[in-house]
C-alpha positions in Angstrom: -1.5 27.6 -3.2 -1.1 23.8 -3.3 -3.2 21.6 -5.5 -5.1 20.4 -2.5 -6.8 23.8 -2.2 -8.2 23.7 -5.8 -9.8 20.3 -5.8 -13.5 19.9 -6.0 -15.4 19.3 -2.8 -19.0 18.2 -2.2 -21.3 21.1 -1.4 -23.0 21.4 2.0 -26.2 23.1 2.8 -26.3 26.7 3.9 -27.1 27.0 7.7 -30.5 28.5 8.2 -31.4 31.4 10.6 -30.6 30.6 14.2 -28.2 27.8 13.2 -25.1 29.9 13.0 -23.0 29.6 16.1 -19.7 31.4 15.8 -18.5 29.8 19.0 -18.0 26.6 17.0 -15.3 28.4 14.9 -12.1 27.4 16.8 -9.4 29.6 15.1 -5.9 28.0 15.0 -3.2 30.1 16.5 -1.2 32.3 14.1 -0.4 35.8 13.0 -3.9 36.2 11.5 -5.3 36.7 15.1 -3.8 40.2 15.2 -5.9 43.3 14.2 -3.5 43.8 11.3 -1.9 40.9 9.5 1.1 41.3 7.2 0.3 38.4 4.9 3.6 38.4 3.0 6.2 39.4 5.5 9.4 38.7 3.5 10.4 39.3 -0.1 10.9 36.6 -2.7 9.0 33.5 -3.4 7.9 32.1 0.0 7.8 28.4 -0.8 11.5 28.4 -1.6 12.5 29.7 1.8 13.2 27.6 4.9 14.0 28.6 8.5 17.4 30.1 9.0 19.5 32.6 7.0 22.2 32.3 4.4 25.6 31.1 5.4 27.4 33.9 3.5 28.8 36.5 6.0 26.7 39.6 6.0 23.8 38.1 4.1 20.4 38.4 5.9 18.3 36.7 3.2 16.5 33.5 4.1 18.1 30.3 3.0 17.0 28.4 -0.1 15.3 25.1 0.4 17.1 23.3 -2.4 20.0 21.3 -1.0 23.5 22.3 -2.2 26.5 20.1 -2.7 27.5 20.8 0.9 25.6 20.6 4.2 25.5 24.4 4.4 22.5 26.4 3.1 22.6 29.6 1.1 20.0 32.0 -0.2 18.6 31.9 -3.7 21.0 34.6 -5.0 24.1 32.9 -3.6 22.9 29.5 -4.9 23.0 30.9 -8.4 26.4 32.5 -7.8 27.7 29.1 -6.8 26.2 27.5 -9.9 27.8 30.1 -12.2 31.1 29.7 -10.5 31.2 26.1 -11.7 30.1 24.4 -8.4 33.5 24.7 -6.7 34.2 21.6 -4.6 35.7 23.7 -1.8 32.3 25.0 -0.8 33.4 26.4 2.6 36.3 28.4 1.0 34.0 29.7 -1.7 31.5 30.9 1.0 34.3 32.7 2.9 36.3 34.3 0.1 34.6 34.2 -3.3 30.9 34.7 -2.6 29.9 38.3 -3.3 27.5 39.9 -0.7 23.9 40.4 -1.8 21.4 42.9 -0.5 17.7 42.0 0.0 15.9 42.3 -3.3 13.9 45.6 -3.7 10.4 44.9 -4.9 8.4 47.3 -7.0 5.6 49.3 -5.3 2.9 47.0 -6.8 4.5 44.0 -5.0 5.2 45.6 -1.6 3.2 44.0 1.1 0.3 45.7 2.8 -1.4 44.5 6.0 -4.9 43.0 6.1 -6.9 45.2 8.5 -9.6 43.1 10.3 -10.9 46.1 12.2 -12.6 47.5 9.2 -15.2 44.7 9.0 -17.8 43.5 11.5 -16.5 41.1 14.2 -18.4 38.1 12.8 -16.8 38.6 9.4 -13.4 38.9 11.0 -13.9 35.7 12.9 -15.1 33.9 9.8 -12.2 35.0 7.7 -9.6 34.2 10.4 -11.1 30.7 10.9 -11.0 29.8 7.2 -7.5 31.3 6.6 -6.0 29.8 9.8 -7.6 26.3 9.0 -6.4 26.3 5.4 -2.8 27.5 6.1 -2.2 25.2 9.1 -3.3 22.2 7.2 -1.1 23.1 4.2 -3.7 23.9 1.6 -2.8 27.6 1.4 0.4 29.6 1.8 0.6 33.2 2.9 1.6 34.8 -0.4 0.6 37.7 -2.6 -2.4 35.9 -4.2 -3.9 35.2 -0.8 -3.5 38.9 0.2 -5.3 39.9 -3.0 -8.2 37.6 -2.2 -8.5 38.9 1.4 -8.3 42.6 0.2 -11.0 42.0 -2.4 -13.2 40.1 0.1 -12.9 42.8 2.8 -13.6 45.6 0.4 -16.7 43.7 -0.9 -18.0 43.2 2.6 -17.5 46.8 3.5 -19.4 47.9 0.4 -22.2 45.5 0.9 -22.6 46.1 4.7 -23.5 42.5 5.6 -22.8 41.6 9.2 -21.7 38.0 8.3 -20.6 36.1 5.3 -23.3 33.5 6.0 -26.0 36.1 5.3 -25.7 35.5 1.6 -25.2 32.4 -0.6 -21.6 31.7 -1.7 -22.6 32.3 -5.3 -23.8 35.8 -4.5 -20.5 36.7 -2.8 -18.6 35.4 -5.8 -20.7 37.5 -8.1 -20.3 40.7 -6.1 -16.5 40.2 -5.9 -16.3 39.6 -9.6 -18.2 42.8 -10.3 -15.9 44.9 -8.3 -12.6 43.1 -9.0 -10.0 45.1 -10.9 -8.2 41.8 -11.9 -8.4 40.6 -15.5 -7.9 37.0 -14.6 -10.4 36.6 -11.7 -10.9 32.8 -11.9 -7.2 32.1 -12.0 -6.1 34.5 -9.1 -9.2 34.6 -6.9 -11.7 32.0 -8.0 -9.5 29.1 -7.0 -9.5 30.3 -3.4 -13.2 30.9 -3.3 -14.0 27.4 -4.4 -13.1 26.1 -0.9 -13.4 29.3 1.2 -17.1 29.2 1.7 -17.4 25.4 2.0 -14.8 25.4 4.7 -16.7 28.1 6.5 -20.1 26.4 6.2 -18.6 23.1 7.6 -17.2 24.9 10.6 -20.6 26.2 11.7 -22.7 23.1 11.2 -24.8 22.4 14.3 -24.5 18.6 13.9 -22.2 17.2 11.3 -23.4 13.7 12.0 -26.9 14.7 10.7 -25.6 15.7 7.3 -26.1 13.5 4.3 -22.6 14.4 3.1 -19.8 13.7 5.6 -16.8 15.8 4.5 -13.5 14.9 6.1 -11.4 18.0 5.5 -12.4 21.0 7.6 -15.2 19.1 9.5 -14.7 15.5 10.6 -11.0 15.9 10.8 -11.6 18.1 13.8 -13.9 15.5 15.4 -12.1 12.2 14.7 -8.5 11.2 14.7 -7.4 10.3 11.2 -5.1 7.3 10.8 -1.4 8.3 10.6 -0.3 9.5 7.2 -3.8 9.0 5.5 -6.5 11.5 4.6 -10.0 10.2 4.4 -12.3 10.8 1.4 -15.8 12.1 1.6 -18.9 10.0 2.4 -22.1 10.7 0.5 -25.0 8.9 2.3 -27.5 10.6 0.0 -26.9 7.8 -2.6 -29.0 5.5 -0.3 -32.5 6.4 -1.5 -34.5 4.7 1.3 -34.8 7.2 4.1 -35.1 4.6 6.9 -32.0 2.7 5.7 -30.0 5.9 5.3 -30.8 7.2 8.7 -30.1 3.8 10.4 -26.8 3.4 8.5 -25.6 6.9 9.5 -26.5 6.2 13.2 -24.6 2.9 13.2 -21.6 4.5 11.4 -21.4 7.3 14.0 -21.4 4.7 16.8 -18.5 2.8 15.3 -16.5 5.9 14.3 -16.8 7.4 17.8 -15.7 4.0 19.3 -12.8 3.8 16.8 -13.6 0.1 15.9 -14.4 0.8 12.2 -12.3 2.8 9.7 -13.6 5.4 7.3 -12.8 3.2 4.4 -15.0 0.4 5.8 -17.9 2.8 5.8 -17.3 3.4 2.1 -18.0 -0.4 1.6 -21.2 0.0 3.7 -22.4 2.9 1.6 -21.8 1.0 -1.7 -23.5 -2.1 -0.5 -26.5 -0.4 1.1 -27.0 1.7 -2.0 -27.3 -1.4 -4.1 -29.8 -2.9 -1.6 -31.9 0.3 -1.5 -32.1 0.4 -5.3 -33.2 -3.2 -5.4 -35.9 -2.7 -2.8 -37.2 0.4 -4.5 -37.4 -1.5 -7.8 -39.4 -4.3 -6.1 -41.7 -1.8 -4.4 -40.5 -2.6 -0.9 -40.1 0.7 1.0 -40.8 -0.5 4.6 -38.2 -2.0 6.9 -40.7 -4.7 8.0 -40.8 -6.1 4.5 -37.0 -6.8 4.4 -37.0 -10.4 5.6 -34.6 -13.2 4.9 -36.4 -14.4 1.8 -36.2 -10.9 0.3 -32.5 -10.6 1.1 -31.8 -14.0 -0.5 -33.7 -12.7 -3.6 -31.4 -9.7 -3.5 -28.4 -12.0 -3.4 -29.7 -14.0 -6.4 -30.3 -10.7 -8.3 -26.6 -9.7 -7.7 -25.5 -13.1 -9.0 -27.8 -13.0 -12.0 -26.7 -9.6 -13.1 -23.1 -10.7 -13.2 -22.1 -9.4 -9.9 -18.3 -9.2 -9.4 -16.4 -10.7 -6.5 -16.5 -7.2 -4.9 -20.3 -7.0 -5.3 -20.7 -10.4 -3.6 -18.5 -9.4 -0.8 -20.6 -6.2 -0.3 -23.7 -8.4 0.1 -22.0 -10.2 3.0 -21.2 -6.8 4.5 -24.8 -5.6 4.1 -26.1 -8.7 5.9 -23.7 -8.0 8.8 -24.8 -4.3 8.9 -28.5 -5.2 9.0 -27.9 -7.6 11.9 -25.9 -5.0 13.7 -28.8 -2.5 13.3 -30.9 -4.9 15.4 -28.2 -5.6 18.0 -27.7 -1.9 18.6 -31.5 -1.3 18.7 -31.3 1.2 15.9 -33.9 -0.3 13.7 -36.3 -2.6 15.5 -38.7 -3.1 12.6 -36.4 -5.5 10.8 -38.2 -8.9 10.9 -35.2 -11.3 10.6 -32.3 -11.6 13.2 -30.1 -13.4 10.7 -30.0 -12.6 7.0 -27.2 -14.8 5.8 -26.0 -18.0 7.4 -22.3 -19.0 7.3 -21.4 -20.3 3.9 -24.5 -19.2 2.0 -22.6 -16.6 0.1 -19.0 -17.9 0.2 -16.7 -15.8 -1.9 -13.4 -17.4 -2.8 -10.4 -15.3 -2.0 -7.8 -16.6 -4.4 -4.4 -15.6 -3.1 -1.7 -15.9 -5.7 1.5 -14.5 -4.3 3.9 -13.6 -7.1 7.4 -12.5 -6.3 9.2 -10.4 -8.7 11.5 -12.4 -11.1 15.2 -12.1 -10.3 16.0 -10.2 -13.5 13.4 -7.5 -12.5 14.9 -7.1 -9.0 18.4 -6.8 -10.5 17.3 -4.0 -12.8 15.6 -2.2 -9.9 18.9 -2.4 -7.9 21.2 -1.5 -10.8 19.1 1.1 -12.7 16.5 2.7 -10.5 18.3 2.8 -7.2 21.6 3.7 -8.9 20.0 6.7 -10.8 21.1 9.9 -9.2 18.1 11.7 -10.6 15.7 9.6 -8.5 14.3 11.6 -5.5 16.1 10.8 -2.3 12.8 10.1 -0.5 11.6 7.7 -3.2 15.0 5.9 -3.2 14.8 5.4 0.6 11.2 4.1 0.3 12.2 1.5 -2.4 15.3 0.5 -0.3 13.0 -0.1 2.7 10.7 -2.1 0.5 13.6 -4.2 -0.8 14.7 -5.1 2.8 11.8 -4.8 5.2 8.9 -4.9 2.7 6.2 -3.1 4.7 2.7 -2.8 3.3 2.2 0.3 1.2 -0.2 1.7 3.8 2.5 1.3 6.4 5.3 2.6 4.2 3.7 5.9 3.4 2.7 6.5 7.1 5.8 5.1 8.7 6.6 7.4 11.7 9.6 9.7 11.8 11.1 8.0 14.9 10.8 4.4 13.5 14.6 4.0 13.5 16.0 2.4 16.7 19.5 1.6 17.8 20.1 -1.1 20.3 23.8 -1.2 21.0 25.3 -4.6 19.9 22.0 -5.5 18.2 22.5 -2.8 15.6 19.6 -0.9 14.0 15.9 -1.8 14.0 12.7 -0.5 12.5 9.7 -0.3 14.7 6.1 0.8 13.8 2.5 0.0 14.5 0.6 -2.3 12.1 -3.1 -1.3 11.7 -4.0 -4.6 10.0 -2.8 -6.8 12.9 -3.1 -4.2 15.7 0.4 -5.0 16.8 3.9 -3.6 16.7 6.3 -4.8 14.1 10.0 -4.8 14.8 12.8 -6.0 12.5 16.5 -5.5 12.1 18.0 -3.6 9.1 21.6 -3.4 7.8 23.8 -0.4 8.7 23.8 1.1 5.2 20.0 1.3 5.1 20.1 2.9 8.6 22.5 5.5 7.2 20.1 6.3 4.4 17.2 6.6 6.8 19.2 8.9 9.1 19.9 11.2 6.1 16.2 11.1 5.3 15.4 12.3 8.9 17.9 15.2 8.5 16.1 16.2 5.3 12.7 16.2 7.0 14.1 18.2 9.9 15.5 20.8 7.6 12.4 21.2 5.5 9.7 20.8 8.1 11.1 22.0 11.4 7.8 22.2 13.2 6.4 18.7 12.3 8.2 15.4 12.4 5.2 13.0 12.3 6.1 11.0 9.2 9.4 9.9 7.7 8.5 10.1 4.0 6.6 13.3 3.2 5.4 13.9 -0.3 6.8 17.1 -1.9 3.7 17.5 -4.0 1.2 17.3 -1.1 3.3 19.1 1.6 4.0 22.7 2.2 7.5 23.8 3.1 6.4 27.4 3.5 4.1 26.7 6.5 6.0 23.6 7.7 3.2 21.1 7.0 4.4 17.6 6.0 1.8 15.3 4.3 2.4 11.7 3.4 2.2 10.1 0.0 -1.1 8.7 -1.1 -1.1 5.0 -2.0 -2.0 5.8 -5.6 0.6 8.6 -5.8 3.4 6.4 -4.7 2.4 3.6 -7.1 2.3 6.2 -10.0 5.8 7.4 -9.0 7.2 3.9 -9.1 5.4 3.1 -12.4 7.0 6.2 -13.9 10.5 5.0 -12.8 9.9 1.5 -14.2 8.8 3.0 -17.5 11.7 5.5 -17.6 14.2 2.7 -17.2 12.4 0.3 -19.6 11.5 -2.3 -17.0 8.4 -3.4 -18.7 8.8 -7.2 -19.1 10.7 -10.0 -17.4 13.2 -11.8 -19.6 12.9 -14.9 -17.3 9.1 -15.4 -17.2 8.0 -13.2 -20.1 5.3 -11.5 -17.9 4.4 -7.8 -18.2 5.8 -5.6 -15.4 4.3 -2.2 -14.5 6.1 -1.5 -11.2 2.8 -0.6 -9.5 2.4 -3.9 -7.7 4.1 -2.7 -4.4 2.9 -5.8 -2.5 5.1 -8.0 -4.7 8.1 -6.8 -2.9 6.6 -8.4 0.2 6.2 -11.7 -1.6 9.7 -11.4 -3.1 11.4 -11.0 0.3 9.2 -13.7 2.0 10.0 -16.2 -0.8 13.7 -15.4 -0.6 13.8 -15.9 3.2 11.9 -19.2 3.0 14.3 -20.4 0.3 17.4 -19.4 2.3 16.9 -21.7 5.3 14.6 -19.5 7.3 11.9 -21.4 9.1 8.2 -20.4 8.8 8.2 -19.2 12.4 11.2 -16.9 11.8 9.5 -15.4 8.7 6.3 -14.9 10.7 8.2 -13.0 13.3 10.1 -10.9 10.7 6.9 -9.9 8.9 4.9 -9.4 12.1 2.2 -11.8 11.0 -0.5 -12.6 13.5 -0.9 -16.3 12.5 1.2 -18.9 10.6 -1.6 -19.0 8.0 -0.7 -15.4 6.9 2.9 -16.5 6.4 2.0 -19.7 4.5 0.9 -17.5 1.5 4.6 -16.6 1.0 5.7 -20.3 1.1 6.6 -20.7 -2.6 9.6 -23.0 -2.9 11.7 -22.3 -5.9 12.9 -25.1 -8.2 16.6 -24.1 -7.6 15.9 -24.5 -3.8 14.5 -28.0 -4.3 17.5 -29.1 -6.3 19.9 -27.6 -3.7 18.0 -29.2 -0.8 17.8 -32.6 -2.5 21.5 -32.5 -3.3 22.4 -31.7 0.3 20.1 -34.3 1.6 21.5 -37.1 -0.5 25.0 -36.1 0.3 24.3 -36.2 4.0 22.6 -39.6 3.7 25.4 -41.1 1.7 27.9 -39.7 4.2 26.1 -41.3 7.1 26.0 -44.7 5.3 29.7 -44.5 4.6 30.6 -43.7 8.2 28.6 -46.7 9.3 30.4 -48.9 6.8 27.2 -50.0 5.0 28.1 -48.9 1.5 31.1 -47.3 -0.2 30.6 -43.7 -1.3 28.7 -43.3 -4.5 27.7 -40.5 -6.9 24.6 -38.7 -5.5 23.1 -38.8 -9.1 23.4 -42.6 -9.1 21.9 -42.7 -5.6 18.9 -40.7 -6.6 18.4 -42.9 -9.7 18.6 -46.0 -7.6 16.1 -44.6 -5.1 13.7 -43.6 -7.9 13.9 -46.9 -9.8 13.5 -49.5 -7.0 11.8 -52.0 -9.3 11.3 -52.4 -13.1 7.8 -53.0 -14.4 7.0 -54.1 -17.9 5.5 -50.7 -18.7 7.4 -48.4 -16.3 9.2 -48.2 -12.9 8.0 -48.6 -9.3 9.2 -45.8 -7.0 8.1 -47.5 -3.8 11.2 -47.8 -1.5 12.6 -51.3 -1.2 11.9 -51.3 2.6 8.1 -51.1 1.8 6.1 -54.2 1.0 3.7 -54.7 -1.8 2.4 -58.1 -2.9 1.8 -56.9 -6.5 5.2 -55.3 -7.2 7.2 -58.6 -7.8 4.8 -59.3 -10.6 3.2 -62.5 -9.3 1.8 -63.3 -12.7 5.1 -64.6 -13.9 4.8 -67.5 -11.4 1.2 -68.2 -12.1 0.3 -71.4 -14.0 -2.3 -69.5 -16.1 0.2 -66.9 -17.3 0.6 -66.7 -21.1 3.6 -64.6 -22.3 1.7 -63.9 -25.6 4.1 -65.4 -28.1 6.0 -63.4 -30.7 3.7 -60.4 -30.6 5.0 -59.5 -27.0 8.5 -60.7 -27.5 9.9 -57.1 -27.7 8.1 -56.1 -24.5 9.6 -59.0 -22.6 13.0 -58.4 -24.1 12.9 -54.7 -23.1 11.7 -55.5 -19.6 14.6 -58.0 -19.2 17.2 -55.5 -20.5 16.1 -52.8 -18.0 15.8 -55.2 -15.2 19.3 -56.6 -15.8 20.7 -53.1 -15.8 19.0 -52.2 -12.5 20.2 -55.5 -10.9 23.8 -54.7 -11.9 23.6 -51.3 -10.3 22.1 -52.7 -7.2 24.9 -55.3 -6.9 27.5 -52.6 -7.3 25.9 -50.5 -4.6 25.4 -53.5 -2.3 21.6 -53.0 -2.2 20.5 -56.3 -0.8 16.9 -55.3 -0.4 16.7 -54.3 -4.1 18.4 -57.6 -5.2 16.0 -59.7 -3.1 13.1 -57.9 -4.8 14.3 -58.0 -8.4 16.3 -61.2 -8.8 13.2 -63.5 -8.5 11.5 -61.5 -11.1 14.5 -61.9 -13.5 14.5 -65.7 -12.8 10.9 -66.0 -13.7 11.2 -63.8 -16.7 14.2 -65.8 -18.0 12.2 -69.0 -17.6 9.5 -67.7 -20.0 11.9 -66.1 -22.4 14.4 -69.0 -22.6 11.8 -71.8 -23.0 9.6 -70.8 -25.9 7.8 -74.1 -25.9 6.6 -73.7 -22.3 5.8 -70.0 -22.6 5.0 -70.0 -26.2 7.3 -67.1 -26.6 10.1 -66.6 -29.2 13.0 -65.2 -27.3 14.8 -64.2 -30.5 
């Protein structure tokens, strides 16, 4: 059984008399529909086997799922023969001449399979068992192995001994107690208990008369049969019972049902609703306001002030905005007409700054990812393909883990493209990829076809969450993929950047997006081109990636000055000069006593020529300012010499009158009361 089958689930209430409707139990198609079901129909460990037989002539054993050195597949026994033979490179010759035939393994009598006979229990019990088993196996939680057969045998024998017409006649705890009393197994919790944790909750969810009326909305086994889940993502449970005001809880559930049925709100958005409405309900109860007619705008503003005074985080303040929108929607949808205020927050009253600080990975980190992680042969082929796609196409992590199996396209002369749907922008994204990346993605498609022949929905299934035995492929979770990348960074000691000194964990998947966006903008891509490549809806989204590197500024400035000087030379205006001198000349257009003026010579400024030097009331200051005047004259003379060499007539017209006036004061100490020495 996979780990998904042993996780804790929220309990649901037991349906009362008259509420049980077995017609609601839609049993998935499978071998469990027969009167007798051979749970384990082939020897060996089922999860290791895939469709098809061994390539060794005369061997009828199922092939082993672990890939060998060659495209061919062999059974588990012949795989170990190949390993002990030293992994011969001539794999085909070894199969034909050196591989020894193997007979199917003979199991001891205690492990031989026996069929599960559904005819020995009441029809209602048979329907209930078939529904739970079919649901859990088809979704990949359970596998048809020996442990499952033991559970079903014990459950059927307990029902026959008790004589109950339905499993819903007793509480789940009572059934577990009866099975424990009559179980011959020493390790009951380890072999049987892990199945019973979810058996009865799945059954109860299947017979609920109205799942929308429940306080706990459980996705697996209930709402996943009513709503379509986003591709590659499993929704978590929603516990509306945390909202302690009955009128607010009922209204929120009704509004959530409307949006979910219409498909214009996601399950994750409702989690934000629940958290915000829970905080509002707690505040109203503490204030003694239990009626909807008491929740006016003044009370809501007091709630906002309370969140701020208690050190509310940015997330808590954003939830206040969400709650205000929900309350207004309750009135628009005519769900709660007792609310006295049509608008609870005006625009800007609770503005929450969304500081976006895109940070591309430093170049040394990217180099180590390419040379260490991607070059490591021990890295999973699926994870390697995902990181390669991040390095080139940088999809969002929610898009990467759910990217469809058929996302790879080939358009003749245009080469290979990736195409998939973006939920964030509700639009298709389509971008080209290099041929070597396309080759890796085709190899990934072949691996998925071999392991999951019945389902090709996603390109990157998670081995920990998927079931090869029943052919169910599940995508990675966002947290699971981040953890996998973090482990790779830690394994290869990529923990800090030698360029910036910052700490690196590897879990910041979105930084690959900023890395690629910054690289494109710094390699002569226009913002419109980057917007098209990323599939952004507006230029504002692309502007967050517009970080211009220092090296790019230097390169662009060098190219610009060289082009400008080339144009001036072609027109015969000036002889070619060094770009460095040209930049210095452009920077120091005029010399001031205490600095430089960077205003171009073509621009006018009545104060830049220093009119005080020609004023009758100007006093040079005597000996105390002699060094200042001497330094000013030295720098001014140097700049005038450079301008004469470069033929800058505009600069000479600007600076020579200043030098003449300065020489007059410095050369005539009696007139200017200044000692030139």
